[in-house]
N, C-alpha and C positions, 0 to 999 in steps of 0.2 A: 526386604521391606517393600520394594516396588511392586511385588506380586499382588499386593493389596489393590492395585489399580484394576485388577480383573473384575472387581465389583461393578465397574462401569459397563461391562459386557451385557449383563441382563438389563441394565438401564437403557442401553441402545435398543435392545429388542423391544422393551416396553414402549419407548418413545416412538419407535417406528410404527408399531401396530396402532397405537392411539392416534397418531397423526394420520395414518392411512384411513382410519375410520372417520375422522373429521372431514378429510378431503372428499371422501365418497359422499358424505351427507350433503356437503355444499354443492358438489357437482350435480347431484340428483335434482337440485332445485332449479337448474337451468336447462337440463336436457334429459331425455329418456335414454339413458345409456344402455339399459337392458335391450331396448329395441335396436339400438345401433350395433350392439354386440351380435345380435342375430343376423343383421344385414352383412356385417363385415366378417362374421364367423370367427371372431377372436375377441379377447378381453380388451375393452377400451381403457378401463381403469385397472392397471396392473398392480399386483401386490408388491412388485419390485423386490422379489426375493434375491435376485442377483446383486442388486445394490446393497441390500442388507448384509449379504455375505461379504461383499468387498469392504464395506465400512467396518464390520466386525473384524475382518482379517487385518485391516490397516491398524486398528487399535491394538490387536493382539501382538502384531509385529513390533509396534512402537514400545509396548510394555516390555516385551522380551529383549528389545534393544537396550533399554535403559537399565535392565537388570544385569547386563554384562555377562550373558551366557557364554561359557567356554566349553568347547568340545575337545576331548582328549583322544588322540588316536596314535597308532603305532607309526613312527617315522624312522627312516634310515639315519644313522648317526652322521653320515657325511653331509646331511642337510643343516648341520648345526654350526654356529659360531660360539665361542666359549670365552668366559672370563674366569680366570683362576683367582679366587679370593683366598689368600693365605693368612692365617692367624700369625701375627708377629708380636704378641704380648710376651711378657717376661717369662711366663711359664713354659714357653716353647724352647727355652734353653735347658729344660730338664733332660738329664742324660740317661733316660731309660731306653733311648735309641742311641746308636753310635753314629756320629759323636753326640748329637742331641736331636730333639724333635724337629727343630726348624731345618736343620741340615737334611734330615731324612725327608721332610716334606718337599724341600727344594729339589732334591735329587729325583724324587718320584714325579714332581711336576715337569722337570726337564725331560724325563722319559716319556711323559704324556705327549709332549710336542713332537716327539719322534714317531709316535704311533698314529696321530690323527691323519685323516686322508688329505691329499693335496687339495688346495683351494680353501682350506679351513682358516678362518681368521681367529686369532687368540689375543686376549688382553690379560693384563696382570694387575692385581690390586692386593695390597697388604693392609691389615687392620689391627688395631689394638683399641685404644680409647677413641679413635676415629679412623677413617679410611684414607689410604694413600694410593693414588693411581700411579703405578709404576710403568705401565705400558698400555696405551690405547689399542683398540683392535687393529691388528695388522696381519697380513699374510706372510710377513717376513719372520719366520720362526727363529732365525738366529737372533733377531732383536728381542724376541720373546724370551729366549733362553738367557740372554744377558740381563733382562729385567728380573727374571726369577733369581739369578745368581746375586743380584744386587739387593734383594730383600734382606733387611736386617731388623733386629728387635727395635721396636718403637718405644720412645720414652713416655708417650701418653698412656697412662694406666687404664686398665679395664679391657673389656672385650665388647666392642660395639658391633655386634653381629647384625643388628637391624640396619645400621648405617652402611655396613659392607654390602648388604643385599641391595639397598637403594642405589648406592654408587655403582655397583656392578651392573645393575639394570640400566642405569643411564648410559654406561659405556656400550651396552649392547643395542641401544636404540637405533643407531645408524645402520645396523645390519639388516640386509634384505632377506636373510635366511632365518631358520628357527634359532632361538636363543637359549643358551644354557649357562648356568653358573655352577662352578665346582667350588663349594665352600668347605674349607678344611679348618678345623679348630680343635683345641684341646680343653676348652672351657664352656662356659655358658654366657649368654648375653646379659650384661649387668650395667650397661650405660648407653645413653643415647636413644635413638629411635627404637620403639618397641618392635619385636619380631612380628607381631600381628599386623601392625601398620605397614611394615616393610613387605610382608607377604602379599597384602592387598595391592600394593604398588607393583610388585613383580608380576602378579597374576593379571593385572590390568593389561600388561604388554605381552602376555603369553610366554613368560620366561620360565623355563624348567630349571629347578635347583637340585643338583646332586650334592649330598653332604657326606663328609668324611670326619669321623670322630677319632682323633689320634691320641695315644697315650696307653701305656701298659697298665695292667692291674696293680703292679707294685708301685708305680709312680717313679719319679726321678728326683735328682738333687740339683738345686740351683743355688750357688753361693752358700753352701752348707745348710740349705733349707730344703726339706723334702716336699715335693709337690705330688700329692696323691692324685689319682685319677679324678678329674672334675668334669668329664664330658657329660653334657646334658643330652643323653641319648633320646629321651622323649621328644625334646624340642627339635633336634636334628631330624628325627624320623618324621615328625609332623611337617616340618618344612619341606622335606622331600616328597612326602605323600600328597600334600596339598597342591604341589606344582607339577606332579607327574614324574618326579625324579626318583632316585634310589638313595638309600642310606647305607653307608659302609662303616663297619666298626673295625678300626685298624689297631690291633693289639701288638703287632710286630712291624718292623720296618718293611718286611716283605708284603704285609697286608696293605700298607700305604701304596706301594707300587702297583699291587694287583688291583686296587680300587681305581687308580688313574687309568690303568691299562684296560680294565673292564669298560669304563666309560668311553675311552677312545676307540676301542675296537668292537664294541657290542654292535650286532647287526641291526638291532632295532631299539627304539627308546620311545617313551611316551612323549608326544608332542601336543602342546596346548594351542588351540585355535580359537581366538576371540571372535564370536559371530556378531558382535554389536553393530559394526559398520555394515555388514551384509544385510542384517535385518532392517536397518534404517533405510537402506537403498530399496529393499523390497517393499517396505511400507510406503515410500514415496511413489514407487511404480504403481502400487495398488490405488493410491490416492489419485494419481493421474488417470488411471483407467476409469475410476468413478466419475471424475470430472467430464470425461468424454461421453460416458453413458448418460449422465444427467442432462447434458446439453444436446443429446441426439435421441437415442431410442427411448429414454425415460424422461424426456423433457415434459415439464408440467404444461397441461393444456390451459390456456388463459380462460 
C-alpha cells in the first residue's frame, strides 16, 4: 500500500523544473547572466540536476523503508537460533505413533538438540488453546532437553497456531543471530490470533518458520475416539514459504525425526533480512548530502 507514495516522485520533478523556470525569470530582471556565463565560462544559473537526483533518491529510500522490504538469501544453518514450538493439544495423544504423537514429537525434538552446531541457542514453547513458554533461549542444551521432556498435553482446548508464532517470535527477539521457529502440529489454527497477523509479525523481525505436519493417514485413537488426520497442509506450507522456511509432512515417526535432523544439519537455509533500517539510514545520509550542497555549491544567489 505504501508503494502508492511513488506518485510523489513525478511531483518532485514537476515542482523542480517549474521552480527553476521562475527563479531564472526573476534572476534575469537584475543581471545579464548570459553575459556573465560567457565571462566565467560556466553556467551561473545551474539546473541543479544533482540536487534533483538526491532529493528523488531520498524520497525513494524513505518509501522503500516504510514498505518493509525483506531480502531472502541463502545462509548457513549454524547462524540460526531456534524456538521449538510443539503442539500440545489433546489430539497429540493419538496413538498412530508409538506410543503417541506427542511422545514421538518430543523424542525427535530431543534428537534435534543433539544435531545443532555448538553455540546455537534453543528455546521451547508448547501450545494448545494458548502458548506456554517452557524454556527461554539458552545455549545449555541439557536444559532444553529437560524442557522438551516436560511438555505435556494442555487443558486449554483448540490449536492457537498464530499465538504460538507470535510468542516464539518474541522469544527470539534477544537473539543477535538469524532467527528460526520449528512449528510442529497435527491440526489447524482454530483459536486466537490469526495466522496472517502472526505471519506479518514474524516477517517484521525476519523470522524463518519451518513447519512439520505430524499424523498418519489412518489417524489414531484417543480415549476410544478416532482422530483422523487434520493437518492443514496448505496453511503450513504457506507459513513456511512466506518466511523462507521448509514444510515437512511426517507420516511416520521416522519422518518426524528426519524433519528435525534436516533442519539441524542442512548446510544452507533461506535467511530473511529486513532492509528497512538500512534504507532509512541511507535516506538520512542522502538528505544530509543535499543540505551540504544546498548551502555550498548550489547556494541560492541573493
